[in-house]
C-alpha positions in Angstrom: 123.8 125.7 81.2 126.1 127.7 78.9 126.7 131.3 79.5 127.4 133.5 76.5 129.1 136.8 76.8 127.9 139.9 75.0 129.9 141.1 72.0 131.5 144.0 73.9 132.4 141.6 76.8 134.1 139.2 74.3 136.0 142.2 72.8 137.1 143.3 76.3 138.3 139.8 77.2 140.2 139.4 73.9 141.7 142.9 74.1 143.0 142.3 77.6 144.3 138.9 76.6 146.2 140.4 73.7 147.6 143.2 76.0 148.8 140.5 78.4 150.3 138.5 75.6 152.3 141.6 74.7 153.3 142.9 78.0 153.2 139.9 80.3 154.4 136.8 78.3 155.6 133.8 80.3 159.3 134.8 80.2 158.6 138.3 81.4 156.4 137.1 84.2 159.1 134.6 85.2 161.5 137.5 85.4 159.2 139.6 87.6 158.4 136.8 90.0 162.0 135.7 90.2 163.1 139.2 91.1 160.1 139.9 93.3 159.2 142.8 91.1 155.5 143.4 91.0 155.7 147.2 90.6 156.5 147.1 86.9 153.3 145.2 86.0 151.2 147.1 88.5 152.3 150.4 86.8 151.2 149.1 83.5 147.8 148.1 84.8 147.3 151.6 86.0 148.8 153.6 83.2 146.9 151.6 80.5 143.6 151.9 82.3 142.9 148.3 83.1 142.6 148.9 86.9 139.7 151.3 86.3 137.6 148.8 84.4 134.6 147.6 86.4 133.9 150.8 88.3 131.6 153.8 87.8 133.0 156.9 86.1 132.2 159.0 89.2 135.0 157.2 91.0 137.4 157.5 88.1 136.4 154.1 86.6 135.6 153.2 83.0 132.3 151.5 83.6 131.4 147.9 83.7 130.8 145.7 86.7 131.7 142.5 88.5 131.5 140.4 85.3 134.2 142.6 83.7 136.2 142.3 86.9 135.8 138.5 86.7 137.0 138.5 83.1 140.0 140.5 84.2 140.7 138.0 87.0 140.4 135.2 84.6 143.0 136.6 82.2 145.3 137.6 85.0 145.1 134.0 86.3 145.7 132.6 82.9 148.9 134.6 82.6 150.0 134.1 86.2 150.5 137.8 86.4 151.1 139.6 89.7 147.7 140.5 91.0 147.7 141.2 94.7 147.5 145.0 94.2 144.7 144.6 91.7 142.6 142.1 93.8 143.1 144.0 97.0 142.2 147.3 95.5 139.1 145.9 93.8 137.8 144.6 97.1 138.7 147.9 99.0 137.2 150.4 96.6 133.6 150.0 97.7 134.5 151.1 101.2 136.2 154.2 99.7 133.2 155.4 97.6 132.2 157.6 100.5 135.4 159.5 99.7 135.3 159.6 95.9 138.7 161.3 95.6 140.3 158.4 97.5 138.6 155.8 95.3 139.7 157.7 92.2 143.3 157.8 93.5 143.2 154.0 93.7 141.8 153.5 90.2 143.7 156.1 88.3 146.8 157.1 90.2 148.0 153.7 91.5 147.4 154.6 95.2 146.6 150.9 95.8 144.3 150.0 98.7 143.9 146.8 100.8 141.1 145.6 103.0 142.8 144.6 106.2 141.2 141.2 106.7 142.8 137.7 107.0 143.1 136.3 103.5 142.6 132.8 105.0 138.9 133.5 105.6 136.0 135.3 103.9 136.2 139.0 104.5 132.9 139.1 106.4 133.9 136.6 109.0 135.0 138.1 112.3 138.8 138.0 112.7 141.1 139.2 115.5 139.6 142.4 116.8 141.5 145.6 116.2 141.0 147.9 119.2 139.8 151.5 118.8 141.1 154.2 121.1 140.0 157.8 121.5 140.0 160.0 118.4 142.5 162.7 117.7 142.0 166.2 116.4 142.1 166.6 112.6 140.9 163.1 111.9 137.3 163.9 111.1 136.4 161.8 108.0 134.2 164.5 106.4 131.8 161.8 105.5 129.8 161.4 108.6 132.5 159.6 110.4 135.1 160.6 113.0 138.6 159.8 114.0 140.1 157.1 116.1 143.4 155.4 117.1 143.8 151.8 116.2 146.0 149.1 117.8 146.2 145.4 117.0 147.5 143.0 114.3 145.8 141.6 111.3 147.5 138.5 109.8 147.9 137.6 106.2 146.4 140.6 104.5 146.4 140.2 100.7 148.3 143.0 99.0 149.2 144.9 102.2 152.8 145.2 101.1 151.6 146.8 97.9 149.0 149.2 99.4 149.3 152.9 100.2 145.8 152.9 101.9 144.4 150.3 104.3 140.7 149.8 105.1 140.7 148.4 108.6 137.6 146.8 110.2 137.6 147.5 114.0 135.1 146.9 116.8 133.3 149.8 118.4 130.5 150.1 120.9 128.0 150.1 118.0 129.5 147.2 116.2 132.2 146.9 113.5 133.2 150.0 111.7 135.7 150.7 108.9 138.7 153.0 109.3 141.0 154.4 106.7 144.8 154.3 107.4 147.6 155.6 105.3 150.1 152.8 105.1 153.0 155.2 105.6 151.7 156.5 108.9 154.0 156.2 111.9 153.0 153.1 113.9 152.0 151.0 110.9 154.1 147.9 110.4 153.9 145.7 107.3 155.6 142.3 107.7 155.6 140.4 104.4 155.0 136.6 104.5 156.4 134.2 101.9 154.1 132.3 99.6 154.9 129.4 97.3 152.8 131.3 94.7 155.1 134.3 94.0 152.4 136.0 91.8 150.5 137.0 95.0 151.7 138.4 98.3 150.3 138.7 101.8 151.6 140.6 104.9 150.8 141.0 108.5 149.7 144.5 109.5 150.7 145.8 112.9 148.9 148.9 114.2 150.5 150.6 117.2 148.3 153.5 118.2 147.8 154.6 114.6 145.6 157.6 113.9 142.8 156.6 111.5 139.8 158.1 109.8 136.5 156.4 110.4 134.5 155.9 107.2 130.8 156.5 107.1 130.2 153.3 105.1 128.1 150.5 106.5 130.8 148.1 107.6 128.7 144.9 107.6 127.3 145.6 104.2 130.7 146.4 102.7 132.3 143.3 104.2 129.5 141.1 103.1 129.7 142.4 99.6 133.5 142.0 99.7 133.1 138.4 100.6 130.9 137.7 97.6 133.1 139.6 95.2 136.2 137.9 96.6 134.6 134.5 96.1 133.7 135.3 92.4 137.1 136.8 91.6 139.2 134.0 93.1 137.0 131.5 91.3 137.6 133.4 88.0 141.3 133.4 88.7 141.2 129.6 89.1 139.3 129.3 85.8 142.0 131.2 84.0 144.8 129.1 85.7 143.0 125.9 84.7 142.6 127.1 81.1 146.4 127.6 81.0 147.2 124.3 82.6 144.9 122.5 80.1 146.7 124.2 77.1 150.1 123.3 78.5 149.2 119.7 79.3 147.8 119.1 75.8 150.8 120.7 74.1 153.2 118.6 76.2 151.3 115.4 75.6 151.8 115.9 71.9 155.6 116.4 72.3 156.6 113.8 74.9 157.0 110.3 73.5 157.0 106.9 75.2 157.2 103.6 73.4 157.8 105.5 70.2 154.5 107.4 70.3 153.2 110.7 71.8 151.8 110.2 75.3 148.7 112.0 74.1 147.7 108.9 72.2 147.3 107.0 75.5 143.7 106.6 76.7 144.5 107.6 80.3 146.1 110.9 79.2 143.2 111.6 76.9 140.7 111.0 79.8 142.8 113.3 82.0 142.7 116.1 79.5 139.0 115.6 78.8 138.3 115.9 82.5 140.1 119.2 82.8 138.3 120.5 79.7 134.8 119.6 81.1 135.8 121.2 84.4 136.9 124.4 82.7 133.8 124.7 80.6 131.5 124.1 83.6 133.5 126.6 85.7 133.1 129.3 83.1 129.3 129.3 83.3 129.3 129.1 87.1 131.7 132.1 87.4 130.0 134.3 84.9 126.6 133.6 86.3 127.7 134.2 89.9 129.3 137.5 88.8 126.1 138.8 87.3 124.0 137.5 90.2 126.1 139.4 92.8 126.3 142.5 90.7 122.5 142.6 90.3 121.8 141.8 93.9 119.9 138.6 93.1 118.2 137.1 96.2 120.4 134.0 95.9 123.6 135.9 95.1 125.3 134.6 98.2 124.5 131.0 97.2 125.8 131.6 93.7 129.0 133.1 94.9 129.6 130.4 97.4 129.0 127.7 94.7 131.6 129.4 92.5 134.2 129.6 95.2 133.7 126.1 96.5 133.3 124.3 93.2 135.6 126.2 90.8 138.6 126.5 93.1 138.4 122.8 94.1 138.2 121.9 90.4 141.1 124.1 89.7 143.2 122.2 92.3 142.2 118.9 90.7 143.2 120.3 87.3 146.5 121.3 88.7 147.2 117.8 90.0 146.2 116.2 86.7 148.2 118.6 84.6 151.3 118.0 86.8 150.8 114.2 86.5 150.7 114.6 82.7 153.9 116.6 82.7 155.8 114.6 85.3 158.5 116.2 87.5 159.5 118.7 84.8 156.2 120.5 85.4 157.2 121.7 88.9 160.7 123.0 87.9 161.1 126.8 88.1 161.9 127.1 84.4 158.6 125.5 83.3 155.4 127.5 82.9 153.2 124.9 84.6 154.5 125.5 88.1 153.2 129.1 88.0 149.6 128.1 87.3 149.9 125.1 89.5 150.8 127.2 92.6 148.2 129.8 91.6 145.4 127.2 91.6 146.6 125.7 94.9 146.6 129.1 96.6 143.2 130.0 95.2 141.6 127.0 96.9 142.4 128.5 100.3 142.3 132.2 99.5 139.4 133.9 101.3 138.2 130.6 102.6 138.6 126.9 101.6 135.8 125.1 99.7 134.6 123.6 103.0 134.0 127.1 104.5 131.8 128.0 101.5 130.1 124.6 101.4 129.1 125.2 105.0 127.4 128.4 104.0 125.5 126.6 101.3 124.5 123.9 103.7 123.3 126.5 106.2 121.3 128.3 103.6 119.7 125.4 101.9 117.1 123.3 103.7 118.2 119.6 103.8 114.7 118.4 104.6 111.3 119.6 103.4 109.6 121.9 105.9 106.6 120.1 107.4 
């Protein structure tokens, strides 16, 4: 199956690509990542309106949906641009729609948010429980919720070091609930953790009797939706990274010579490049279809998202290995572009659940034997 974008979607993808070519070329991205400076690019995303794409205007967005977000993730992955604040905020905004002014602050003012879940697993899987203590005066959410005091630690939260607002799932007598915490509140500790992929960041979040606002949103629904959106967006990022690695590998195979001829003339190299191309084109349709399915609430949306995460990120890792083999050791040096996309694809395979986790979901949902 081939998925064709509408004309306006093609225009959006091309416009974003041109913007990234201008403001986030490879040399500039190298400088940001080398210096650990994500703020410059994040500011541009907000000021030029790209963060607001994919969300309703009532929350400060510019319209569009998950497909437009997937197109954005694809382009960010293709340029290896810093994207923790973007991805984390995209996943957190739905929980904030019960507080429209907070959602608008994320999309238009750069008050980035992060969903405080372990980035090693899907957001809807239970993680270490954050405890909820008695509420404090003045913490009424104004949205049907109430206040509370949180204590506990959440490991490896994507974009926590970039966030001003944290959405924290916590256990209550009635089940899981979502609580809003300002990252600058006393008792909140953010401990950054190093990743080989410098274009993303994670941090452990420590909560020591932190006052929080309970949100009236349905926690289980929000987390389930965040899991599907995370699966699609990480797959889209892998698609973009694979596209870039294919381009770099083909260009290099035309330049590097062995036995007096370009290595691109060797059959083994041609087959490797062709395999990456087939994987990229297949991934494109899988990702776009899954994005529309999740956005429209298709009855099999969970299966489509799981397929995208499992297949596309695994294929992205295979593309990374093939592209590095075609380059040789030079491809992993800091000065070379390939290492950025290579590390990006490697992290994507594990981000919000490895392929095995999502394949287990597929296996559980699909009958392996016909029902008698």
